[in-house]
C-alpha positions in Angstrom: -345.2 154.7 -19.3 -342.6 152.8 -21.3 -340.2 155.6 -20.6 -340.8 155.1 -16.8 -340.0 151.4 -17.0 -336.8 152.1 -18.9 -335.8 154.6 -16.2 -336.4 152.1 -13.4 -334.4 149.4 -15.3 -331.6 151.8 -15.9 -331.5 152.8 -12.2 -331.4 149.1 -11.1 -328.6 148.4 -13.6 -326.6 151.4 -12.3 -327.0 150.1 -8.7 -326.0 146.6 -9.6 -322.8 147.7 -11.4 -322.0 150.1 -8.6 -322.4 147.2 -6.0 -320.2 144.9 -8.1 -317.5 147.6 -8.4 -317.5 148.1 -4.6 -317.1 144.3 -4.1 -314.2 144.0 -6.7 -311.4 144.1 -4.0 -313.1 141.2 -2.2 -313.4 139.2 -5.5 -309.6 139.7 -6.0 -308.9 138.5 -2.5 -310.8 135.3 -3.1 -309.1 134.8 -6.4 -305.7 135.2 -4.8 -306.5 132.7 -2.0 -306.4 135.3 0.7 -309.5 133.9 2.3 -309.1 135.4 5.8 -308.8 138.9 4.4 -311.7 138.2 2.1 -313.9 137.1 5.0 -313.1 140.4 6.8 -313.9 142.4 3.7 -317.3 140.8 2.9 -318.3 140.8 6.6 -317.7 144.6 6.6 -319.5 145.0 3.3 -322.6 143.1 4.6 -322.9 145.6 7.4 -324.0 148.2 4.9 -325.7 145.9 2.4 -326.9 142.8 4.4 -329.3 141.4 1.8 -326.8 141.3 -1.1 -326.9 137.7 -2.3 -323.5 137.9 -4.1 -321.8 139.3 -1.0 -323.4 136.6 1.2 -322.2 133.9 -1.2 -318.7 135.4 -1.2 -318.7 135.7 2.5 -319.7 132.1 2.9 -317.0 131.0 0.5 -314.4 133.0 2.4 -315.5 131.6 5.7 -315.4 128.0 4.4 -312.1 128.3 2.7 -310.4 130.0 5.6 -311.0 127.0 7.8 -314.6 127.0 9.0 -316.5 124.8 6.5 -319.3 123.8 8.9 -320.0 127.5 9.5 -320.1 128.1 5.7 -322.6 125.2 5.3 -324.9 126.8 7.8 -324.7 130.2 6.0 -325.5 128.5 2.6 -328.4 126.6 4.2 -329.9 129.9 5.4 -329.5 131.3 1.9 -331.2 128.3 0.4 -334.3 128.9 2.5 -334.5 132.4 1.2 -333.6 131.4 -2.4 -334.8 127.8 -2.9 -333.6 126.1 -6.0 -330.9 128.8 -6.7 -328.1 127.0 -8.6 -325.2 129.2 -7.4 -326.2 128.7 -3.7 -326.7 125.0 -4.2 -323.3 124.4 -5.7 -321.6 126.4 -3.0 -323.6 124.5 -0.4 -322.4 121.2 -1.9 -318.9 122.4 -2.2 -318.8 123.3 1.5 -318.9 119.6 2.3 -315.9 119.1 0.1 -314.0 121.8 2.1 -315.0 119.8 5.3 -313.8 116.6 3.6 -317.3 115.1 4.1 -317.3 113.5 0.7 -319.9 110.9 1.6 -322.5 113.6 2.3 -321.5 115.6 -0.7 -321.9 112.7 -3.2 -325.8 112.4 -3.2 -326.1 116.2 -3.2 -324.0 116.4 -6.4 -325.8 113.5 -7.9 -329.0 115.4 -7.6 -327.4 118.6 -8.8 -326.1 117.1 -12.1 -329.5 115.5 -12.7 -331.2 118.9 -12.3 -328.5 120.8 -14.2 -326.8 118.4 -16.6 -325.3 121.3 -18.7 -323.7 123.1 -15.8 -319.9 122.7 -15.9 -319.4 123.5 -12.2 -321.8 120.8 -11.2 -320.2 118.1 -13.3 -316.7 119.0 -12.2 -317.8 119.2 -8.5 -319.4 115.7 -8.8 -316.3 114.3 -10.5 -314.0 115.7 -7.7 -316.3 114.3 -5.0 -316.2 110.8 -6.6 -312.4 111.1 -6.9 -312.0 111.9 -3.2 -314.1 108.8 -2.4 -311.6 106.9 -4.6 -314.3 106.0 -7.1 -311.8 106.9 -9.8 -313.5 105.1 -12.8 -316.8 107.0 -12.3 -315.0 110.2 -11.5 -313.1 110.1 -14.8 -316.5 109.6 -16.6 -317.9 112.7 -15.1 -314.8 114.9 -15.7 -314.9 113.8 -19.3 -318.5 115.1 -19.5 -317.4 118.4 -17.9 -314.6 118.7 -20.5 -317.1 118.2 -23.3 -318.8 121.4 -22.1 -315.5 123.2 -21.8 -312.8 121.3 -23.6 -309.9 123.7 -22.7 -310.8 124.2 -19.0 -307.5 124.0 -17.1 -309.1 123.2 -13.7 -310.9 120.1 -15.2 -307.6 118.9 -16.8 -305.8 119.3 -13.5 -308.6 117.4 -11.8 -308.4 114.6 -14.4 -304.6 114.5 -13.8 -305.0 113.8 -10.1 -307.8 111.3 -10.7 -305.5 109.4 -13.0 -302.7 109.6 -10.4 -305.0 108.2 -7.7 -306.5 105.6 -10.0 -303.0 104.5 -11.1 -301.9 104.2 -7.5 -304.9 102.0 -6.8 -303.9 99.7 -9.7 -300.3 99.6 -8.4 -301.5 98.7 -4.9 -303.5 95.8 -6.5 -300.3 94.9 -8.4 -302.0 95.6 -11.8 -298.9 97.5 -13.1 -300.0 97.5 -16.8 -303.1 99.6 -16.2 -301.3 101.8 -13.7 -298.7 102.6 -16.3 -301.3 103.4 -19.0 -303.0 105.9 -16.7 -299.8 107.6 -15.8 -298.7 107.9 -19.4 -302.1 109.3 -20.4 -301.3 112.4 -18.1 -298.6 113.4 -20.6 -301.3 114.2 -23.2 -302.4 117.2 -21.2 -299.2 117.9 -19.3 -296.1 116.7 -21.3 -293.3 115.5 -18.9 -295.4 116.3 -15.8 -293.2 115.8 -12.8 -295.9 114.1 -10.7 -296.5 111.5 -13.4 -292.8 111.0 -14.0 -292.1 110.4 -10.3 -295.0 107.9 -10.0 -294.0 106.1 -13.2 -290.4 105.8 -11.9 -291.8 104.5 -8.6 -293.8 101.9 -10.5 -290.7 100.7 -12.3 -288.9 100.5 -9.0 -291.6 98.3 -7.5 -291.5 96.0 -10.6 -287.7 96.1 -10.4 -287.4 97.3 -14.0 -284.4 99.4 -12.9 -283.2 100.6 -16.3 -286.7 101.9 -17.2 -286.8 103.7 -13.8 -283.4 105.3 -14.5 -284.6 106.4 -17.9 -287.6 108.1 -16.3 -285.4 109.9 -13.7 -283.3 111.1 -16.7 -286.4 112.7 -18.2 -287.2 114.2 -14.8 -283.9 115.9 -14.4 -284.5 119.2 -16.3 -283.5 121.6 -13.6 -280.9 121.8 -10.9 -283.4 120.9 -8.1 -285.0 118.1 -10.2 -281.6 116.6 -11.1 -280.9 116.1 -7.4 -284.3 114.4 -6.9 -283.5 112.2 -9.9 -280.1 111.3 -8.5 -281.8 110.3 -5.2 -284.1 108.1 -7.2 -281.4 106.6 -9.3 -279.4 105.7 -6.1 -282.4 103.7 -4.9 -282.7 102.0 -8.3 -279.1 100.9 -8.1 -279.7 99.5 -4.7 -282.7 97.5 -6.0 -280.5 96.3 -8.8 -278.0 95.2 -6.1 -275.4 97.7 -7.2 -274.8 99.2 -3.8 -271.4 100.6 -4.6 -272.8 102.5 -7.6 -275.7 103.6 -5.4 -273.3 105.3 -3.0 -271.4 107.0 -5.9 -274.7 108.4 -7.2 -275.8 109.5 -3.8 -272.5 111.2 -3.1 -272.9 113.2 -6.3 -276.4 114.2 -5.2 -275.0 115.3 -1.8 -272.4 117.5 -3.5 -275.0 119.1 -5.7 -277.5 119.8 -2.9 -274.8 121.8 -1.1 -275.0 124.4 -3.9 -278.7 125.3 -3.4 -280.8 126.4 -0.5 -283.7 124.0 -0.2 -284.2 122.5 3.3 -286.6 119.7 2.3 -284.5 118.5 -0.6 -281.3 118.7 1.5 -282.9 116.4 4.1 -284.1 113.9 1.5 -280.6 113.9 -0.1 -278.8 113.3 3.2 -281.4 110.6 4.0 -280.6 108.7 0.8 -276.8 109.2 1.3 -276.9 107.7 4.8 -279.0 104.9 3.5 -276.4 104.2 0.8 -273.7 104.2 3.5 -275.7 101.6 5.4 -276.2 99.5 2.2 -272.4 99.5 1.8 -271.9 98.5 5.5 -270.1 101.8 6.3 -271.9 101.8 9.6 -269.4 103.9 11.6 -269.6 106.8 9.1 -273.4 106.4 8.9 -273.7 106.5 12.7 -271.5 109.6 13.0 -273.4 111.5 10.4 -276.8 110.5 11.7 -275.8 111.6 15.2 -274.6 114.9 13.9 -277.9 115.5 12.0 -279.9 114.5 15.0 -278.5 117.5 16.9 -279.9 119.8 14.2 -283.2 117.8 13.6 -284.2 116.3 16.9 -287.1 113.8 16.9 -287.5 114.0 13.1 -289.0 110.9 11.5 -286.4 110.6 8.8 -283.6 110.7 11.4 -285.4 108.1 13.6 -285.9 105.9 10.5 -282.2 106.0 9.8 -281.4 105.0 13.4 -283.9 102.2 13.1 -282.3 101.0 9.8 -278.9 101.1 11.4 -280.2 98.9 14.2 -281.6 96.3 11.8 -278.3 96.2 9.8 -276.1 95.9 12.9 -278.0 93.3 14.8 -279.8 95.6 17.3 -283.5 95.2 16.3 -284.7 96.1 19.8 -283.3 99.6 19.3 -285.0 99.7 16.0 -288.3 99.0 17.6 -287.8 102.0 20.0 -287.1 104.3 17.1 -290.1 103.1 15.1 -292.3 103.6 18.1 -291.1 107.2 18.2 -292.0 107.6 14.5 -295.5 106.3 15.1 -295.9 108.6 18.1 -295.2 111.5 15.7 -297.3 110.1 12.9 -299.5 107.0 13.5 -300.1 106.6 9.8 -296.4 106.6 8.7 -295.7 103.8 6.3 -292.1 103.6 7.3 -293.1 103.5 11.0 -295.8 100.8 10.6 -294.0 98.3 8.3 -290.6 99.2 9.8 -291.7 98.2 13.3 -293.1 95.0 11.9 -289.6 94.1 10.5 -287.9 95.2 13.7 -290.3 93.0 15.8 -289.6 90.1 13.5 -285.9 90.7 13.9 -286.4 90.6 17.7 -288.2 87.3 17.3 -291.5 88.7 18.5 -293.8 87.1 15.9 -297.3 88.0 17.1 -296.5 91.7 17.5 -294.9 91.6 14.1 -298.1 90.2 12.6 -300.1 92.9 14.3 -297.9 95.6 13.0 -298.1 94.3 9.4 -301.9 94.1 9.6 -302.0 97.6 11.0 -300.0 98.7 7.9 -302.6 97.1 5.6 -305.4 98.9 7.4 -303.8 102.2 6.4 -302.3 101.1 3.1 -304.8 98.7 1.5 -303.1 95.8 -0.4 -299.7 97.3 0.0 -297.3 94.8 -1.7 -294.5 94.9 0.9 -296.9 94.4 3.8 -298.7 91.5 2.2 -295.3 89.9 1.3 -294.2 90.3 4.9 -297.3 88.5 6.2 -296.8 85.8 3.6 -293.2 85.4 4.8 -294.4 84.9 8.3 -297.1 82.5 7.2 -294.6 80.4 5.2 -292.4 80.1 8.3 -295.3 78.7 10.3 -297.2 76.7 7.8 -297.2 72.8 8.2 -294.8 71.1 5.8 -293.9 67.7 4.5 -290.3 67.3 3.5 -288.9 64.4 1.5 -285.1 63.7 1.3 -283.8 60.8 -0.7 -280.1 60.1 -1.5 -277.7 57.5 -2.8 -274.2 57.3 -1.5 -271.1 55.3 -2.3 -267.4 55.2 -1.4 -264.1 53.6 -2.4 -264.5 51.0 0.4 -267.2 49.3 -1.8 -270.0 50.6 0.4 -273.2 51.9 -1.0 -276.3 53.1 0.6 -279.7 54.5 -0.1 -281.9 56.4 2.3 -285.1 58.3 2.4 -286.2 60.6 5.1 -289.8 61.9 5.4 -290.4 64.7 7.9 -293.7 66.3 9.0 -293.4 69.7 10.6 -296.5 71.1 12.2 -296.3 74.5 14.0 -299.2 74.8 16.5 -298.4 78.4 17.4 -295.6 80.9 16.9 -293.9 79.4 19.9 -294.7 75.7 19.7 -294.3 73.2 16.9 -294.2 69.4 16.6 -292.2 67.2 14.2 -292.5 63.6 13.1 -289.8 61.9 11.0 -289.2 58.5 9.5 -285.9 57.5 8.1 -285.2 54.3 6.1 -281.6 53.5 5.2 -280.2 50.4 3.5 -276.5 49.8 3.0 -274.4 47.1 1.4 -270.8 46.2 0.9 -270.3 44.8 -2.6 -267.1 42.9 -1.7 -268.2 41.2 1.5 -271.9 41.0 0.6 -272.8 42.4 4.0 -276.2 44.1 4.0 -278.0 46.0 6.7 -280.9 48.4 7.0 -282.2 50.9 9.6 -285.7 52.2 10.4 -285.7 55.4 12.5 -288.9 56.9 13.7 -288.7 60.0 15.9 -291.1 62.7 17.2 -290.0 66.1 18.3 -291.2 69.2 20.1 -289.8 72.7 19.5 -290.7 75.4 22.1 -289.6 79.0 22.1 -289.0 79.8 25.8 -288.3 83.4 25.1 -287.6 85.5 22.0 -284.4 84.0 20.5 -284.3 81.1 23.0 -285.5 77.8 21.5 -285.6 74.4 23.2 -285.7 71.4 20.8 -286.4 67.8 21.9 -286.5 64.7 19.7 -287.3 61.2 20.9 -287.6 58.0 18.9 -286.5 54.5 18.1 -283.9 53.1 15.8 -284.6 49.5 14.5 -281.6 48.0 12.7 -281.3 44.7 10.9 -278.2 42.8 9.9 -278.7 39.5 8.1 -281.0 37.6 10.4 -280.3 39.7 13.5 -282.1 42.8 14.6 -282.1 45.2 17.5 -283.9 48.4 18.6 -282.4 51.3 20.4 -283.8 54.6 21.6 -282.5 57.8 20.0 -282.6 61.2 21.6 -281.7 64.7 20.6 -282.0 67.8 22.9 -280.7 71.2 21.9 -281.0 74.7 23.5 -280.4 77.5 20.9 -280.1 81.1 22.1 -278.6 84.4 21.2 -276.7 85.6 24.3 -275.5 88.9 22.6 -276.2 90.6 19.3 -274.8 88.8 16.2 -273.9 85.8 18.4 -275.5 82.4 18.4 -275.0 79.6 20.9 -276.2 76.0 20.8 -275.9 73.4 23.6 -277.0 69.9 23.0 -277.0 66.2 23.7 -277.6 63.5 21.1 -278.0 59.8 21.4 -277.6 58.1 18.0 -276.7 54.7 16.5 -273.8 54.3 14.2 -275.2 53.4 10.8 -272.6 54.5 8.2 -272.2 51.0 6.8 -273.3 47.4 7.3 -270.3 46.5 9.5 -270.9 49.3 11.9 -274.6 48.7 12.1 -273.9 45.1 13.0 -271.8 46.2 16.0 -274.7 48.2 17.5 -272.5 51.1 18.6 -274.3 53.8 20.5 -272.9 57.3 20.4 -273.7 59.8 23.2 -272.7 63.2 21.9 -272.4 66.3 24.1 -271.9 69.4 22.0 -271.5 73.1 21.9 -271.6 75.3 18.8 -270.9 79.0 18.8 -271.1 81.5 15.9 -269.9 85.1 16.1 -270.9 87.5 13.4 -269.7 91.0 12.9 -270.7 94.2 11.2 -267.6 94.1 9.0 -268.2 90.8 7.1 -266.0 88.6 9.4 -267.4 85.6 11.1 -266.2 82.8 13.3 -267.8 79.4 13.9 -266.7 76.9 16.5 -268.0 73.4 17.4 -266.9 71.3 20.4 -268.1 67.8 20.9 -267.3 65.0 23.4 -268.6 61.6 22.5 -269.0 58.6 24.8 -269.5 55.3 22.9 -271.2 52.1 24.0 -267.9 50.2 23.2 -266.2 52.1 26.0 -264.4 54.3 23.6 -264.6 58.1 23.6 -263.9 60.9 21.2 -263.0 64.6 21.4 -263.7 66.9 18.4 -262.9 70.5 17.7 -263.9 72.3 14.5 -263.4 76.0 14.0 -263.9 78.2 11.0 -262.9 81.8 10.3 -264.6 83.3 7.3 -265.0 86.5 5.4 -267.9 87.6 3.2 -266.4 89.1 0.0 -269.7 89.8 -1.9 -273.3 90.1 -0.9 -275.0 89.4 -4.3 -274.1 86.7 -5.0 -273.1 85.8 -1.5 -269.4 84.8 -1.7 -267.7 83.7 1.5 -264.1 82.5 1.9 -262.2 81.3 4.9 -260.1 78.7 6.7 -261.2 75.6 8.7 -259.3 73.7 11.3 -260.4 70.3 12.7 -258.9 68.2 15.5 -260.1 64.7 16.5 -258.8 62.4 19.2 -260.0 58.9 20.3 -259.2 57.4 23.7 -258.8 53.9 22.2 -257.5 53.1 18.7 -259.5 50.3 17.0 -258.6 50.8 13.3 -259.9 47.4 12.3 -263.4 48.4 13.3 -263.6 52.1 12.6 -261.3 55.1 12.1 -260.2 56.1 15.6 -256.8 57.8 15.6 -255.1 59.1 18.7 -254.7 62.4 17.0 -256.0 63.8 13.7 -255.6 67.3 12.3 -257.0 68.9 9.2 -256.5 72.4 7.8 -258.3 73.7 4.8 -259.3 76.8 2.9 -262.7 77.0 1.5 -265.1 79.1 -0.6 -268.9 79.2 -0.6 -271.1 81.0 -3.1 -274.9 81.3 -3.2 -277.0 83.2 -5.6 -279.9 83.3 -8.1 -280.2 81.7 -11.5 -283.7 83.2 -11.9 -286.4 84.7 -9.8 -287.5 81.1 -8.7 -284.2 79.2 -9.0 -281.2 79.5 -6.7 -277.9 77.8 -6.5 -275.2 77.0 -3.9 -271.7 75.7 -4.5 -268.8 75.2 -2.0 -265.3 73.7 -2.1 -262.5 73.2 0.3 -259.0 71.9 0.0 -256.1 71.5 2.4 -254.0 69.0 4.3 -254.9 66.3 6.9 -252.5 64.4 9.2 -253.3 61.1 11.0 -251.0 60.6 14.0 -247.4 60.3 12.7 -248.4 59.5 9.1 -247.3 62.0 6.4 -249.7 64.8 5.4 -252.2 64.0 2.7 -254.3 66.2 0.6 -258.0 66.6 1.2 -260.8 68.0 -1.0 -264.5 68.5 -0.4 -267.1 69.9 -2.8 -270.9 70.4 -2.8 -273.4 71.9 -5.2 -277.1 72.4 -5.0 -279.8 73.8 -7.3 -283.2 74.7 -5.8 -286.4 75.7 -7.7 -289.6 77.1 -6.3 -292.3 75.4 -8.4 -295.1 77.3 -6.7 -295.7 79.2 -3.5 -296.2 75.9 -1.7 -293.8 73.5 -3.5 -290.1 73.6 -3.8 -287.4 71.1 -4.7 -283.7 70.7 -5.0 -281.0 68.4 -6.3 -277.5 68.2 -4.9 -274.2 66.4 -5.0 -271.4 66.0 -2.5 -267.9 64.6 -2.7 -265.2 64.3 0.1 -262.0 62.5 0.7 -261.6 63.7 4.3 -261.2 61.1 6.9 -264.4 59.8 8.4 -265.9 57.1 10.6 -264.4 54.4 8.4 -260.8 55.3 7.6 -258.4 57.9 6.3 -257.8 58.0 2.5 -261.3 57.1 1.6 -263.6 58.8 -1.0 -267.2 59.5 -0.4 -270.0 60.7 -2.8 -273.6 61.5 -2.2 -276.3 62.4 -4.7 -279.7 63.4 -3.6 -283.0 65.2 -4.1 -285.2 67.1 -1.7 -288.9 68.2 -1.9 -290.8 70.5 0.4 -294.5 71.0 0.3 -296.6 73.4 2.4 -299.7 71.2 2.8 -302.0 74.0 4.1 -302.4 77.4 2.6 -301.9 79.2 6.0 -300.7 78.3 9.5 -303.1 76.2 11.5 -303.3 78.9 14.1 -303.8 81.8 11.7 -307.5 82.3 11.8 -307.6 81.8 15.5 -304.8 84.3 16.0 -306.5 86.8 13.7 -309.7 86.6 15.7 -308.0 86.6 19.1 -305.7 89.6 18.3 -308.5 91.5 16.5 -306.6 91.5 13.2 
């Protein structure tokens, strides 16, 4: 009897081994990832052995991995009815939801599986991967560690842990917790020394935090092969740009372009030319960048990276509307593109379309949660439209024995992105220490700013000027109307009328001279650092006199960081009547000067500005005299909502009083955003569905 049992067992063993041997080609196809071929193999095999559980499992895996996960789920469900509680079937059933990317459904299934089979490596790793795909990285890492306790050297588990750490680090970086992000990335090197994914992410972290030298060091570690060295050079070029070394960035990018020509790698070639053209744009070599972009567009029509380059060129050359069109094409190709979503926000802002810019930035944050650049962009828009109180106080004196003190308080309240109101109060007291004459002025004005169209702004200010001289006083209306517009790209035009009361010193305040100024100001920029500013003004005065004024300035930007500008100024003034005993009113006055202006950063929160001009001035037939003007300013950002600055000015150019005088002004300014967000922000968010 025992011999019969042994014979039956032996026969079953022979049949099992034979079946496994026949299925071996199918196993190999699955192992090689040839899932479509494996599906055909096991489907054919099941025609002759339809009840073979192993074949049915393999067929289900082949079906799911070849692109039909829902069908595989159905096959495993059928098997579970036949073999309830079978671990191999259950784990394949759970995994089919991972193939379908239905991680939410898979999570409770794996939670039950690891509870029922706490010592099954596959269950623990599957649960960890499910949690990772749901971005529950902390919990995912706990479970992958449990899996590695069961099989410490398992390569699949280590690879899974690597990608969990990459995902978790990225989440920390998005939340601007760079220290924890860096720790996770560096931990990857324990399993995979000098892992390229970890190195690239670490370099990117340092670029975000503007630790340029550290980023360049990481790229140096990354460059271990010809292909990797080109990728590293592309990264270093970006690092140099962030460090404001655009000339070096172009040199590095040029080297990368020469190297990529020696290898055949389409993707890397595209990325290298992309960075090279960006470097040309950073260096304002727009003609060369445009020619190369147009040439590449013939070979790569409607490619996102080409469209992005065209959009960037538009932003740099003052054509934001063209940039909007290119970003729209990018989003049509890929609605989740980061460059497309945040790029169009910047282009819309450049086109002065603020609400659409807000919407595009919020759309970016929907796709890329907490993304730093998008949140910073929204914060920039908020700062521009948040109510402010500004205080300006200054003390002035001149060599005519006049001194004055003034304080000006301005309330600025934007009610929408198109409409804002202002209220300002100025108090000025002035005295001549020789004559003893004293006077003061109180000026209260209210204003409205309304954006008629994008880049067309109408400003109106109306108020009263109350001046007192000894025991006398008078009140006069003041008015200021301006229309600012941009008729063509890189051009700005301002037309205006201003009614003001002369208040430079006590003697002029006493005479109650009203000035009616009719003005035009025009500024022309270029894409090659040259600029031209011109102001024309005609003034009618209440004392029946009139004045013509021309001021023009031609300037060139020598440096971008710090911004260094140099140029020449020319000024012409002519009065109809000459009344030198009352105020400076020559028949002709000319001034020619050269000037320099520099602006930059002392630290992340402190900026400076300094300018100086010198030249010659000529009053009627008098000999030429030297002129000199200088101004310096230091501004500090105390917090996101409070900033302040101190400044000083000196000039000996002829003014409303006389030629040959010297004037000095010392002052302070404070600006406080007295609400955290624009008044219209919540209403806008609700209305626009943001």
